[in-house]
C-alpha positions as CSV (number, residue, x, y, z in Angstrom):
1,M,84.2,-39.0,209.3
2,S,83.9,-42.1,211.5
3,N,85.2,-45.5,210.5
4,A,82.7,-47.4,212.8
5,P,80.2,-49.6,210.9
6,H,76.6,-48.5,210.7
7,P,74.5,-50.1,213.5
8,A,72.0,-51.5,211.0
9,F,74.7,-53.3,209.1
10,M,76.0,-54.8,212.4
11,W,72.5,-56.1,213.2
12,F,72.3,-57.5,209.6
13,I,75.6,-59.4,210.1
14,I,74.5,-60.7,213.5
15,F,71.1,-61.9,212.1
16,W,72.9,-63.8,209.3
17,V,75.3,-65.4,211.8
18,F,72.3,-66.9,213.7
19,V,70.6,-67.9,210.4
20,L,73.7,-69.7,209.2
21,L,74.3,-71.4,212.6
22,F,70.7,-72.6,212.7
23,A,70.9,-73.9,209.1
24,M,74.1,-75.8,209.9
25,S,72.6,-77.2,213.1
26,V,69.6,-78.6,211.2
27,G,71.8,-80.1,208.5
28,G,74.1,-81.6,211.0
29,Y,71.2,-83.1,212.9
30,F,69.9,-84.9,209.8
31,M,73.4,-86.0,208.8
32,F,73.9,-87.4,212.3
33,R,70.7,-89.4,212.0
34,K,71.7,-90.8,208.7
35,F,75.1,-91.8,210.1
36,F,73.4,-93.9,212.8
37,K,71.3,-95.7,210.1
38,V,74.5,-97.0,208.5
39,L,76.2,-98.2,211.6
40,P,76.1,-102.0,211.8
41,M,73.8,-103.6,214.4
42,A,74.6,-106.8,216.4
43,D,73.9,-109.0,213.3
44,G,76.5,-107.1,211.3
45,K,74.0,-105.4,209.0
46,S,72.9,-101.7,209.3
47,K,69.3,-100.5,209.3
48,L,69.8,-99.4,205.7
49,D,71.2,-102.8,204.7
50,W,68.1,-104.4,206.1
51,Q,65.8,-101.9,204.3
52,N,67.5,-102.6,201.0
53,H,67.3,-106.4,201.7
54,Y,63.5,-106.3,202.3
55,V,62.9,-104.0,199.3
56,E,64.8,-106.3,197.0
57,A,63.5,-109.6,198.5
58,S,59.9,-108.4,198.2
59,R,60.1,-106.6,194.8
60,H,58.3,-109.5,193.0
61,L,55.3,-109.2,195.4
62,W,54.5,-105.6,194.5
63,T,51.6,-105.1,192.1
64,D,50.9,-101.9,190.2
65,E,47.9,-101.2,192.6
66,A,50.1,-101.6,195.6
67,K,52.8,-99.2,194.2
68,A,50.1,-96.7,193.4
69,F,48.7,-97.0,196.9
70,L,52.1,-96.5,198.4
71,D,52.4,-93.3,196.3
72,V,49.2,-92.1,197.9
73,L,50.4,-93.0,201.4
74,V,53.6,-90.9,201.0
75,E,51.8,-87.8,199.7
76,P,52.0,-85.9,203.0
77,V,55.8,-86.3,203.2
78,P,57.6,-83.2,201.9
79,T,58.9,-83.7,198.4
80,P,62.7,-83.6,199.3
81,F,62.2,-86.5,201.8
82,R,59.5,-88.4,199.9
83,D,61.8,-90.9,198.2
84,I,63.6,-91.8,201.5
85,A,60.2,-92.2,203.3
86,K,58.9,-94.3,200.4
87,H,61.9,-96.6,200.6
88,S,61.6,-97.0,204.4
89,I,57.9,-97.7,204.2
90,A,58.3,-100.1,201.3
91,A,60.9,-101.9,203.2
92,R,58.6,-102.3,206.2
93,I,55.7,-103.5,204.0
94,G,58.1,-105.9,202.2
95,Q,59.3,-107.3,205.6
96,L,55.6,-107.9,206.6
97,A,54.8,-109.5,203.3
98,L,57.8,-111.9,203.5
99,E,57.1,-112.7,207.2
100,E,53.4,-113.5,206.5
101,K,54.4,-115.3,203.3
102,A,51.9,-113.2,201.3
103,P,51.5,-114.0,197.7
104,A,51.4,-110.3,196.9
105,V,51.5,-106.9,198.7
106,T,47.9,-106.0,199.5
107,Q,46.3,-102.7,200.6
108,D,46.0,-104.1,204.1
109,L,49.7,-104.9,204.2
110,C,50.4,-101.4,202.9
111,I,48.4,-99.8,205.7
112,K,49.9,-102.0,208.4
113,G,53.4,-101.4,207.1
114,Y,52.7,-97.6,206.8
115,I,51.6,-97.5,210.5
116,L,54.6,-99.5,211.7
117,A,57.1,-97.5,209.6
118,T,55.8,-94.2,210.9
119,P,57.4,-92.8,214.0
120,K,55.0,-92.5,217.0
121,R,55.4,-88.8,217.1
122,D,53.8,-88.6,213.7
123,Y,50.7,-90.7,214.5
124,K,48.4,-87.7,214.9
125,S,49.1,-86.5,211.3
126,L,49.0,-90.1,210.0
127,I,45.5,-90.5,211.4
128,T,44.4,-87.1,210.0
129,F,45.7,-88.1,206.6
130,L,44.1,-91.5,206.6
131,D,40.8,-90.0,207.7
132,K,41.1,-87.3,205.0
133,K,41.7,-90.0,202.3
134,E,38.9,-92.1,203.8
135,I,41.2,-95.1,204.3
136,D,39.9,-97.6,206.8
137,Y,42.7,-98.3,209.3
138,S,40.3,-99.7,212.0
139,P,41.8,-103.2,212.0
140,Y,45.2,-101.6,212.9
141,K,44.1,-99.2,215.6
142,H,45.8,-101.4,218.2
143,L,49.1,-100.6,216.5
144,L,48.5,-96.9,217.0
145,N,47.7,-97.3,220.7
146,Q,50.9,-99.0,221.6
147,A,53.2,-96.8,223.8
């Protein structure tokens, strides 16, 4: 009787080694991105600090309609990442509202902030989603065409 492991078992172990390495690499990538968000910029505040500032400073400007519209805008984001995306987009919308001294967050501000908060690599899916929801983004097409 041979003590050598069965070849199928060896392939099973090799397969799982690669699966685990892949999973750890993906997790490490997202942890590394999060780490860069908490590093202070030249002004001493991190990107997350500024996001929190804009969300808190603009909290009084958000109406129930604007909050509901933001929920619609973040629908295509996978559920595990939706809260983070919602916070980032709300921060960008809040920043715009404060800079424009808007009396309240409007649907137009939400669309503009949504486009500006979305990475350029995701513009194709953003446009598809807005078209599917029949949301008019024509006043902000110039933001989508910037390289």
